[in-house]
PyMOL CGO cylinders between C-alpha atoms (Angstrom):
from pymol import cmd
from pymol.cgo import CYLINDER

trace = [
    CYLINDER, -13.73, 29.16, 21.55, -14.15, 30.10, 17.90, 0.3, 1, 1, 1, 1, 1, 1,
    CYLINDER, -14.15, 30.10, 17.90, -12.23, 29.23, 14.75, 0.3, 1, 1, 1, 1, 1, 1,
    CYLINDER, -12.23, 29.23, 14.75, -12.61, 29.18, 10.96, 0.3, 1, 1, 1, 1, 1, 1,
    CYLINDER, -12.61, 29.18, 10.96, -12.84, 26.04, 8.82, 0.3, 1, 1, 1, 1, 1, 1,
    CYLINDER, -12.84, 26.04, 8.82, -13.62, 25.19, 5.22, 0.3, 1, 1, 1, 1, 1, 1,
    CYLINDER, -13.62, 25.19, 5.22, -17.13, 23.77, 4.76, 0.3, 1, 1, 1, 1, 1, 1,
    CYLINDER, -17.13, 23.77, 4.76, -17.15, 19.96, 4.80, 0.3, 1, 1, 1, 1, 1, 1,
    CYLINDER, -17.15, 19.96, 4.80, -19.01, 19.66, 1.50, 0.3, 1, 1, 1, 1, 1, 1,
    CYLINDER, -19.01, 19.66, 1.50, -18.47, 22.99, -0.27, 0.3, 1, 1, 1, 1, 1, 1,
    CYLINDER, -18.47, 22.99, -0.27, -14.78, 23.71, 0.20, 0.3, 1, 1, 1, 1, 1, 1,
    CYLINDER, -14.78, 23.71, 0.20, -15.26, 27.19, -1.27, 0.3, 1, 1, 1, 1, 1, 1,
    CYLINDER, -15.26, 27.19, -1.27, -17.28, 28.28, 1.77, 0.3, 1, 1, 1, 1, 1, 1,
    CYLINDER, -17.28, 28.28, 1.77, -15.63, 29.41, 5.00, 0.3, 1, 1, 1, 1, 1, 1,
    CYLINDER, -15.63, 29.41, 5.00, -17.46, 28.56, 8.20, 0.3, 1, 1, 1, 1, 1, 1,
    CYLINDER, -17.46, 28.56, 8.20, -17.31, 30.17, 11.62, 0.3, 1, 1, 1, 1, 1, 1,
    CYLINDER, -17.31, 30.17, 11.62, -17.27, 27.46, 14.28, 0.3, 1, 1, 1, 1, 1, 1,
    CYLINDER, -17.27, 27.46, 14.28, -18.15, 28.22, 17.88, 0.3, 1, 1, 1, 1, 1, 1,
    CYLINDER, -18.15, 28.22, 17.88, -17.22, 25.31, 20.13, 0.3, 1, 1, 1, 1, 1, 1,
    CYLINDER, -17.22, 25.31, 20.13, -17.60, 24.36, 23.76, 0.3, 1, 1, 1, 1, 1, 1,
    CYLINDER, -17.60, 24.36, 23.76, -14.46, 22.29, 24.35, 0.3, 1, 1, 1, 1, 1, 1,
    CYLINDER, -14.46, 22.29, 24.35, -15.27, 21.78, 28.00, 0.3, 1, 1, 1, 1, 1, 1,
    CYLINDER, -15.27, 21.78, 28.00, -16.59, 18.60, 29.55, 0.3, 1, 1, 1, 1, 1, 1,
    CYLINDER, -16.59, 18.60, 29.55, -19.47, 20.63, 31.02, 0.3, 1, 1, 1, 1, 1, 1,
    CYLINDER, -19.47, 20.63, 31.02, -22.24, 22.67, 29.45, 0.3, 1, 1, 1, 1, 1, 1,
    CYLINDER, -22.24, 22.67, 29.45, -21.85, 26.41, 28.97, 0.3, 1, 1, 1, 1, 1, 1,
    CYLINDER, -21.85, 26.41, 28.97, -24.76, 28.73, 29.73, 0.3, 1, 1, 1, 1, 1, 1,
    CYLINDER, -24.76, 28.73, 29.73, -25.42, 32.37, 28.96, 0.3, 1, 1, 1, 1, 1, 1,
    CYLINDER, -25.42, 32.37, 28.96, -23.39, 32.03, 25.76, 0.3, 1, 1, 1, 1, 1, 1,
    CYLINDER, -23.39, 32.03, 25.76, -23.23, 35.20, 23.70, 0.3, 1, 1, 1, 1, 1, 1,
    CYLINDER, -23.23, 35.20, 23.70, -20.90, 36.06, 20.82, 0.3, 1, 1, 1, 1, 1, 1,
    CYLINDER, -20.90, 36.06, 20.82, -20.15, 39.10, 18.70, 0.3, 1, 1, 1, 1, 1, 1,
    CYLINDER, -20.15, 39.10, 18.70, -18.26, 39.01, 15.40, 0.3, 1, 1, 1, 1, 1, 1,
    CYLINDER, -18.26, 39.01, 15.40, -16.90, 42.15, 13.74, 0.3, 1, 1, 1, 1, 1, 1,
    CYLINDER, -16.90, 42.15, 13.74, -15.04, 42.76, 10.49, 0.3, 1, 1, 1, 1, 1, 1,
    CYLINDER, -15.04, 42.76, 10.49, -11.57, 44.17, 10.97, 0.3, 1, 1, 1, 1, 1, 1,
    CYLINDER, -11.57, 44.17, 10.97, -11.14, 44.56, 7.21, 0.3, 1, 1, 1, 1, 1, 1,
    CYLINDER, -11.14, 44.56, 7.21, -13.66, 46.45, 5.08, 0.3, 1, 1, 1, 1, 1, 1,
    CYLINDER, -13.66, 46.45, 5.08, -14.57, 43.29, 3.17, 0.3, 1, 1, 1, 1, 1, 1,
    CYLINDER, -14.57, 43.29, 3.17, -16.50, 41.08, 2.61, 0.3, 1, 1, 1, 1, 1, 1,
    CYLINDER, -16.50, 41.08, 2.61, -19.21, 43.40, 1.34, 0.3, 1, 1, 1, 1, 1, 1,
    CYLINDER, -19.21, 43.40, 1.34, -21.97, 41.06, 2.51, 0.3, 1, 1, 1, 1, 1, 1,
    CYLINDER, -21.97, 41.06, 2.51, -21.59, 40.43, 6.22, 0.3, 1, 1, 1, 1, 1, 1,
    CYLINDER, -21.59, 40.43, 6.22, -24.59, 38.98, 8.04, 0.3, 1, 1, 1, 1, 1, 1,
    CYLINDER, -24.59, 38.98, 8.04, -23.04, 38.75, 11.51, 0.3, 1, 1, 1, 1, 1, 1,
    CYLINDER, -23.04, 38.75, 11.51, -22.79, 42.41, 12.49, 0.3, 1, 1, 1, 1, 1, 1,
    CYLINDER, -22.79, 42.41, 12.49, -25.02, 42.70, 15.59, 0.3, 1, 1, 1, 1, 1, 1,
    CYLINDER, -25.02, 42.70, 15.59, -26.33, 39.22, 14.83, 0.3, 1, 1, 1, 1, 1, 1,
    CYLINDER, -26.33, 39.22, 14.83, -29.11, 37.93, 17.07, 0.3, 1, 1, 1, 1, 1, 1,
    CYLINDER, -29.11, 37.93, 17.07, -28.09, 34.38, 16.16, 0.3, 1, 1, 1, 1, 1, 1,
    CYLINDER, -28.09, 34.38, 16.16, -24.65, 34.81, 17.72, 0.3, 1, 1, 1, 1, 1, 1,
    CYLINDER, -24.65, 34.81, 17.72, -25.79, 37.08, 20.53, 0.3, 1, 1, 1, 1, 1, 1,
    CYLINDER, -25.79, 37.08, 20.53, -28.46, 34.63, 21.69, 0.3, 1, 1, 1, 1, 1, 1,
    CYLINDER, -28.46, 34.63, 21.69, -26.66, 31.26, 21.53, 0.3, 1, 1, 1, 1, 1, 1,
    CYLINDER, -26.66, 31.26, 21.53, -27.55, 30.87, 25.22, 0.3, 1, 1, 1, 1, 1, 1,
    CYLINDER, -27.55, 30.87, 25.22, -26.50, 27.23, 25.78, 0.3, 1, 1, 1, 1, 1, 1,
    CYLINDER, -26.50, 27.23, 25.78, -23.86, 24.88, 24.38, 0.3, 1, 1, 1, 1, 1, 1,
    CYLINDER, -23.86, 24.88, 24.38, -23.66, 21.25, 25.40, 0.3, 1, 1, 1, 1, 1, 1,
    CYLINDER, -23.66, 21.25, 25.40, -20.33, 19.71, 26.30, 0.3, 1, 1, 1, 1, 1, 1,
    CYLINDER, -20.33, 19.71, 26.30, -18.14, 19.41, 23.15, 0.3, 1, 1, 1, 1, 1, 1,
    CYLINDER, -18.14, 19.41, 23.15, -20.86, 20.95, 20.98, 0.3, 1, 1, 1, 1, 1, 1,
    CYLINDER, -20.86, 20.95, 20.98, -19.79, 22.86, 17.87, 0.3, 1, 1, 1, 1, 1, 1,
    CYLINDER, -19.79, 22.86, 17.87, -22.16, 25.21, 16.06, 0.3, 1, 1, 1, 1, 1, 1,
    CYLINDER, -22.16, 25.21, 16.06, -21.23, 26.25, 12.53, 0.3, 1, 1, 1, 1, 1, 1,
    CYLINDER, -21.23, 26.25, 12.53, -22.22, 29.31, 10.51, 0.3, 1, 1, 1, 1, 1, 1,
    CYLINDER, -22.22, 29.31, 10.51, -21.40, 30.02, 6.86, 0.3, 1, 1, 1, 1, 1, 1,
    CYLINDER, -21.40, 30.02, 6.86, -19.24, 33.13, 6.96, 0.3, 1, 1, 1, 1, 1, 1,
    CYLINDER, -19.24, 33.13, 6.96, -18.69, 33.68, 3.26, 0.3, 1, 1, 1, 1, 1, 1,
    CYLINDER, -18.69, 33.68, 3.26, -17.47, 32.40, -0.09, 0.3, 1, 1, 1, 1, 1, 1,
    CYLINDER, -17.47, 32.40, -0.09, -13.73, 32.14, -0.65, 0.3, 1, 1, 1, 1, 1, 1,
    CYLINDER, -13.73, 32.14, -0.65, -13.27, 34.77, -3.38, 0.3, 1, 1, 1, 1, 1, 1,
    CYLINDER, -13.27, 34.77, -3.38, -15.44, 37.28, -1.47, 0.3, 1, 1, 1, 1, 1, 1,
    CYLINDER, -15.44, 37.28, -1.47, -13.15, 36.99, 1.55, 0.3, 1, 1, 1, 1, 1, 1,
    CYLINDER, -13.15, 36.99, 1.55, -10.11, 38.27, -0.36, 0.3, 1, 1, 1, 1, 1, 1,
    CYLINDER, -10.11, 38.27, -0.36, -9.45, 41.71, -1.79, 0.3, 1, 1, 1, 1, 1, 1,
    CYLINDER, -9.45, 41.71, -1.79, -6.26, 42.43, -3.73, 0.3, 1, 1, 1, 1, 1, 1,
    CYLINDER, -6.26, 42.43, -3.73, -4.84, 39.13, -2.42, 0.3, 1, 1, 1, 1, 1, 1,
    CYLINDER, -4.84, 39.13, -2.42, -5.43, 40.27, 1.16, 0.3, 1, 1, 1, 1, 1, 1,
    CYLINDER, -5.43, 40.27, 1.16, -7.54, 37.93, 3.33, 0.3, 1, 1, 1, 1, 1, 1,
    CYLINDER, -7.54, 37.93, 3.33, -10.40, 39.19, 5.46, 0.3, 1, 1, 1, 1, 1, 1,
    CYLINDER, -10.40, 39.19, 5.46, -9.84, 39.46, 9.20, 0.3, 1, 1, 1, 1, 1, 1,
    CYLINDER, -9.84, 39.46, 9.20, -12.51, 39.21, 11.90, 0.3, 1, 1, 1, 1, 1, 1,
    CYLINDER, -12.51, 39.21, 11.90, -12.60, 39.83, 15.63, 0.3, 1, 1, 1, 1, 1, 1,
    CYLINDER, -12.60, 39.83, 15.63, -14.73, 37.59, 17.81, 0.3, 1, 1, 1, 1, 1, 1,
    CYLINDER, -14.73, 37.59, 17.81, -15.71, 37.97, 21.44, 0.3, 1, 1, 1, 1, 1, 1,
    CYLINDER, -15.71, 37.97, 21.44, -17.58, 35.23, 23.29, 0.3, 1, 1, 1, 1, 1, 1,
    CYLINDER, -17.58, 35.23, 23.29, -18.94, 35.47, 26.82, 0.3, 1, 1, 1, 1, 1, 1,
    CYLINDER, -18.94, 35.47, 26.82, -20.29, 32.50, 28.74, 0.3, 1, 1, 1, 1, 1, 1,
    CYLINDER, -20.29, 32.50, 28.74, -20.56, 31.04, 32.19, 0.3, 1, 1, 1, 1, 1, 1,
    CYLINDER, -20.56, 31.04, 32.19, -20.17, 27.63, 33.72, 0.3, 1, 1, 1, 1, 1, 1,
    CYLINDER, -20.17, 27.63, 33.72, -22.94, 25.78, 35.50, 0.3, 1, 1, 1, 1, 1, 1,
    CYLINDER, -22.94, 25.78, 35.50, -21.49, 26.85, 38.85, 0.3, 1, 1, 1, 1, 1, 1,
    CYLINDER, -21.49, 26.85, 38.85, -21.83, 30.53, 37.87, 0.3, 1, 1, 1, 1, 1, 1,
    CYLINDER, -21.83, 30.53, 37.87, -18.21, 31.39, 36.99, 0.3, 1, 1, 1, 1, 1, 1,
    CYLINDER, -18.21, 31.39, 36.99, -17.89, 33.86, 34.11, 0.3, 1, 1, 1, 1, 1, 1,
    CYLINDER, -17.89, 33.86, 34.11, -15.51, 33.38, 31.17, 0.3, 1, 1, 1, 1, 1, 1,
    CYLINDER, -15.51, 33.38, 31.17, -14.62, 35.21, 27.98, 0.3, 1, 1, 1, 1, 1, 1,
    CYLINDER, -14.62, 35.21, 27.98, -12.91, 34.30, 24.72, 0.3, 1, 1, 1, 1, 1, 1,
    CYLINDER, -12.91, 34.30, 24.72, -11.56, 37.08, 22.50, 0.3, 1, 1, 1, 1, 1, 1,
    CYLINDER, -11.56, 37.08, 22.50, -9.52, 36.40, 19.38, 0.3, 1, 1, 1, 1, 1, 1,
    CYLINDER, -9.52, 36.40, 19.38, -8.68, 37.48, 15.85, 0.3, 1, 1, 1, 1, 1, 1,
    CYLINDER, -8.68, 37.48, 15.85, -9.82, 35.11, 13.08, 0.3, 1, 1, 1, 1, 1, 1,
    CYLINDER, -9.82, 35.11, 13.08, -7.93, 35.27, 9.80, 0.3, 1, 1, 1, 1, 1, 1,
    CYLINDER, -7.93, 35.27, 9.80, -9.33, 33.74, 6.63, 0.3, 1, 1, 1, 1, 1, 1,
    CYLINDER, -9.33, 33.74, 6.63, -5.80, 32.87, 5.46, 0.3, 1, 1, 1, 1, 1, 1,
    CYLINDER, -5.80, 32.87, 5.46, -5.67, 30.26, 8.24, 0.3, 1, 1, 1, 1, 1, 1,
    CYLINDER, -5.67, 30.26, 8.24, -8.31, 28.18, 6.47, 0.3, 1, 1, 1, 1, 1, 1,
    CYLINDER, -8.31, 28.18, 6.47, -6.87, 27.60, 3.04, 0.3, 1, 1, 1, 1, 1, 1,
    CYLINDER, -6.87, 27.60, 3.04, -4.28, 30.17, 2.02, 0.3, 1, 1, 1, 1, 1, 1,
    CYLINDER, -4.28, 30.17, 2.02, -4.36, 32.47, -0.96, 0.3, 1, 1, 1, 1, 1, 1,
    CYLINDER, -4.36, 32.47, -0.96, -4.22, 30.14, -3.96, 0.3, 1, 1, 1, 1, 1, 1,
    CYLINDER, -4.22, 30.14, -3.96, -6.99, 27.62, -3.46, 0.3, 1, 1, 1, 1, 1, 1,
    CYLINDER, -6.99, 27.62, -3.46, -10.12, 29.72, -4.05, 0.3, 1, 1, 1, 1, 1, 1,
    CYLINDER, -10.12, 29.72, -4.05, -11.51, 29.44, -7.53, 0.3, 1, 1, 1, 1, 1, 1,
    CYLINDER, -11.51, 29.44, -7.53, -14.94, 29.69, -9.05, 0.3, 1, 1, 1, 1, 1, 1,
    CYLINDER, -14.94, 29.69, -9.05, -15.43, 27.20, -11.86, 0.3, 1, 1, 1, 1, 1, 1,
    CYLINDER, -15.43, 27.20, -11.86, -17.48, 28.33, -14.84, 0.3, 1, 1, 1, 1, 1, 1,
    CYLINDER, -17.48, 28.33, -14.84, -19.29, 26.03, -17.25, 0.3, 1, 1, 1, 1, 1, 1,
    CYLINDER, -19.29, 26.03, -17.25, -16.36, 26.28, -19.68, 0.3, 1, 1, 1, 1, 1, 1,
    CYLINDER, -16.36, 26.28, -19.68, -13.95, 25.04, -16.98, 0.3, 1, 1, 1, 1, 1, 1,
    CYLINDER, -13.95, 25.04, -16.98, -16.26, 22.12, -16.21, 0.3, 1, 1, 1, 1, 1, 1,
    CYLINDER, -16.26, 22.12, -16.21, -16.63, 21.21, -19.91, 0.3, 1, 1, 1, 1, 1, 1,
    CYLINDER, -16.63, 21.21, -19.91, -12.84, 21.22, -20.42, 0.3, 1, 1, 1, 1, 1, 1,
    CYLINDER, -12.84, 21.22, -20.42, -12.30, 19.05, -17.36, 0.3, 1, 1, 1, 1, 1, 1,
    CYLINDER, -12.30, 19.05, -17.36, -14.98, 16.57, -18.49, 0.3, 1, 1, 1, 1, 1, 1,
    CYLINDER, -14.98, 16.57, -18.49, -13.29, 16.36, -21.90, 0.3, 1, 1, 1, 1, 1, 1,
    CYLINDER, -13.29, 16.36, -21.90, -9.97, 15.55, -20.17, 0.3, 1, 1, 1, 1, 1, 1,
    CYLINDER, -9.97, 15.55, -20.17, -11.67, 12.84, -18.10, 0.3, 1, 1, 1, 1, 1, 1,
    CYLINDER, -11.67, 12.84, -18.10, -13.31, 11.34, -21.20, 0.3, 1, 1, 1, 1, 1, 1,
    CYLINDER, -13.31, 11.34, -21.20, -9.94, 11.19, -23.00, 0.3, 1, 1, 1, 1, 1, 1,
    CYLINDER, -9.94, 11.19, -23.00, -8.32, 9.55, -19.98, 0.3, 1, 1, 1, 1, 1, 1,
    CYLINDER, -8.32, 9.55, -19.98, -11.06, 6.92, -19.75, 0.3, 1, 1, 1, 1, 1, 1,
    CYLINDER, -11.06, 6.92, -19.75, -10.84, 6.25, -23.49, 0.3, 1, 1, 1, 1, 1, 1,
    CYLINDER, -10.84, 6.25, -23.49, -7.13, 5.57, -23.16, 0.3, 1, 1, 1, 1, 1, 1,
    CYLINDER, -7.13, 5.57, -23.16, -7.80, 2.80, -20.61, 0.3, 1, 1, 1, 1, 1, 1,
    CYLINDER, -7.80, 2.80, -20.61, -9.77, 0.67, -23.04, 0.3, 1, 1, 1, 1, 1, 1,
    CYLINDER, -9.77, 0.67, -23.04, -8.11, -0.84, -26.09, 0.3, 1, 1, 1, 1, 1, 1,
    CYLINDER, -8.11, -0.84, -26.09, -11.30, -2.36, -27.47, 0.3, 1, 1, 1, 1, 1, 1,
    CYLINDER, -11.30, -2.36, -27.47, -14.20, -0.84, -29.34, 0.3, 1, 1, 1, 1, 1, 1,
    CYLINDER, -14.20, -0.84, -29.34, -16.99, -3.11, -28.14, 0.3, 1, 1, 1, 1, 1, 1,
    CYLINDER, -16.99, -3.11, -28.14, -18.27, -3.34, -24.64, 0.3, 1, 1, 1, 1, 1, 1,
    CYLINDER, -18.27, -3.34, -24.64, -17.51, -6.71, -23.05, 0.3, 1, 1, 1, 1, 1, 1,
    CYLINDER, -17.51, -6.71, -23.05, -20.45, -8.08, -21.07, 0.3, 1, 1, 1, 1, 1, 1,
    CYLINDER, -20.45, -8.08, -21.07, -20.89, -11.24, -19.03, 0.3, 1, 1, 1, 1, 1, 1,
    CYLINDER, -20.89, -11.24, -19.03, -24.31, -12.69, -19.66, 0.3, 1, 1, 1, 1, 1, 1,
    CYLINDER, -24.31, -12.69, -19.66, -26.58, -13.86, -16.89, 0.3, 1, 1, 1, 1, 1, 1,
    CYLINDER, -26.58, -13.86, -16.89, -29.93, -15.37, -17.86, 0.3, 1, 1, 1, 1, 1, 1,
    CYLINDER, -29.93, -15.37, -17.86, -33.01, -16.86, -16.18, 0.3, 1, 1, 1, 1, 1, 1,
    CYLINDER, -33.01, -16.86, -16.18, -31.49, -20.35, -16.02, 0.3, 1, 1, 1, 1, 1, 1,
    CYLINDER, -31.49, -20.35, -16.02, -28.44, -18.98, -14.18, 0.3, 1, 1, 1, 1, 1, 1,
    CYLINDER, -28.44, -18.98, -14.18, -30.68, -17.09, -11.74, 0.3, 1, 1, 1, 1, 1, 1,
    CYLINDER, -30.68, -17.09, -11.74, -32.72, -20.25, -11.07, 0.3, 1, 1, 1, 1, 1, 1,
    CYLINDER, -32.72, -20.25, -11.07, -29.55, -22.28, -10.35, 0.3, 1, 1, 1, 1, 1, 1,
    CYLINDER, -29.55, -22.28, -10.35, -28.34, -19.60, -7.98, 0.3, 1, 1, 1, 1, 1, 1,
    CYLINDER, -28.34, -19.60, -7.98, -31.73, -19.49, -6.20, 0.3, 1, 1, 1, 1, 1, 1,
    CYLINDER, -31.73, -19.49, -6.20, -31.73, -23.28, -5.69, 0.3, 1, 1, 1, 1, 1, 1,
    CYLINDER, -31.73, -23.28, -5.69, -28.17, -23.23, -4.39, 0.3, 1, 1, 1, 1, 1, 1,
    CYLINDER, -28.17, -23.23, -4.39, -29.07, -20.44, -1.98, 0.3, 1, 1, 1, 1, 1, 1,
    CYLINDER, -29.07, -20.44, -1.98, -32.17, -22.34, -0.74, 0.3, 1, 1, 1, 1, 1, 1,
    CYLINDER, -32.17, -22.34, -0.74, -30.05, -25.49, -0.14, 0.3, 1, 1, 1, 1, 1, 1,
    CYLINDER, -30.05, -25.49, -0.14, -27.56, -23.46, 1.90, 0.3, 1, 1, 1, 1, 1, 1,
    CYLINDER, -27.56, -23.46, 1.90, -30.36, -21.88, 3.92, 0.3, 1, 1, 1, 1, 1, 1,
    CYLINDER, -30.36, -21.88, 3.92, -31.91, -25.28, 4.61, 0.3, 1, 1, 1, 1, 1, 1,
    CYLINDER, -31.91, -25.28, 4.61, -28.56, -26.76, 5.60, 0.3, 1, 1, 1, 1, 1, 1,
    CYLINDER, -28.56, -26.76, 5.60, -27.77, -23.85, 7.91, 0.3, 1, 1, 1, 1, 1, 1,
    CYLINDER, -27.77, -23.85, 7.91, -31.16, -24.17, 9.68, 0.3, 1, 1, 1, 1, 1, 1,
    CYLINDER, -31.16, -24.17, 9.68, -30.68, -27.85, 10.49, 0.3, 1, 1, 1, 1, 1, 1,
    CYLINDER, -30.68, -27.85, 10.49, -29.23, -28.61, 13.95, 0.3, 1, 1, 1, 1, 1, 1,
]
cmd.load_cgo(trace, "trace")
């Protein structure tokens, strides 16, 4: 089967996931993805050899492909729509097909895509700095000191514990 998900690290990227949900391997796996909408402008999966030649998927294997960036997948608040067709066969030679419509709106909805510019980042960092400053009511940094004598005491204590633990 196939479905869309937000990228695990970069939530602004939509990924196409092709999964073998079966307990057995799938062979002869081939997929085709087409745009139903006229966008996104950049579409690398039309007649893609990568999808066409998947060939084999292990049991419960999921392969992921970056489909596009969030803002590129919307036009006039309308989400992009794709059609996917997957053909495969089981190890005993039975043929199967999966055909479905994939809608970008299923991943995150309309309002969550945003590209942050350097100005947005600077304003957010300023807000964070003000918040952190409000947590501290003192002007000097409070530090616990730890010197060589303290480290030596700790080393001796550790060695005594080690020696005691080794004894029968």
